[in-house]
C-alpha positions as CSV (number, residue, x, y, z in Angstrom):
1,M,16.7,58.0,20.7
2,T,13.4,57.8,18.8
3,R,10.2,60.0,19.2
4,S,8.4,57.3,21.1
5,G,11.5,56.7,23.5
6,W,12.5,53.2,22.1
7,F,16.0,52.5,20.7
8,K,18.3,49.9,19.8
9,S,21.9,49.4,19.5
10,S,23.5,51.5,16.9
11,Y,25.7,48.4,16.2
12,S,22.3,46.4,14.8
13,A,22.4,49.5,12.0
14,D,19.0,48.4,9.9
15,N,18.6,45.0,10.9
16,P,14.8,44.6,12.0
17,A,15.9,41.5,14.0
18,C,16.8,42.9,17.2
19,V,15.3,44.2,20.6
20,E,14.7,47.8,21.4
21,V,14.6,49.3,24.9
22,R,12.9,51.9,26.6
23,L,14.0,53.6,29.7
24,T,11.4,55.1,32.6
25,A,11.9,56.7,35.6
26,D,11.4,53.5,37.4
27,A,11.8,50.6,34.7
28,T,13.4,49.2,31.5
29,H,11.1,47.8,28.8
30,V,12.3,45.4,26.1
31,R,10.5,44.5,23.0
32,D,11.1,42.9,19.7
33,S,12.0,45.4,17.1
34,K,9.8,43.0,14.3
35,H,6.9,43.2,16.5
36,P,6.5,46.6,18.3
37,S,2.8,46.0,19.0
38,G,3.5,42.8,20.8
39,P,4.5,41.7,24.2
40,R,7.2,43.4,26.1
41,L,9.0,42.7,29.1
42,S,9.7,45.2,32.1
43,F,12.4,45.0,34.6
44,S,13.3,47.3,37.5
45,R,16.0,49.5,37.5
46,T,18.0,47.4,39.9
47,T,17.6,44.1,38.0
48,W,18.4,45.8,34.7
49,A,21.4,47.2,36.2
50,K,22.5,43.9,37.5
51,F,22.1,42.3,33.8
52,L,24.1,44.9,32.4
53,D,27.0,43.7,35.1
54,R,26.8,40.3,34.5
55,P,30.1,39.1,33.1
56,T,29.6,37.0,30.2
57,T,31.2,33.6,29.4
58,G,32.5,32.1,26.3
């Protein structure tokens, strides 16, 4: 995790076209790594957990 608390997947290596995530006590925040000062999405811990548990299709 970086000093700012934002991190991205280790699978992204140095690819700048990723999302970054920041975890806080009450929410998960998501932003575009190419535009760190741009818009951010925030999700409750419950909503984020449901997103991570969702099965993939394909």
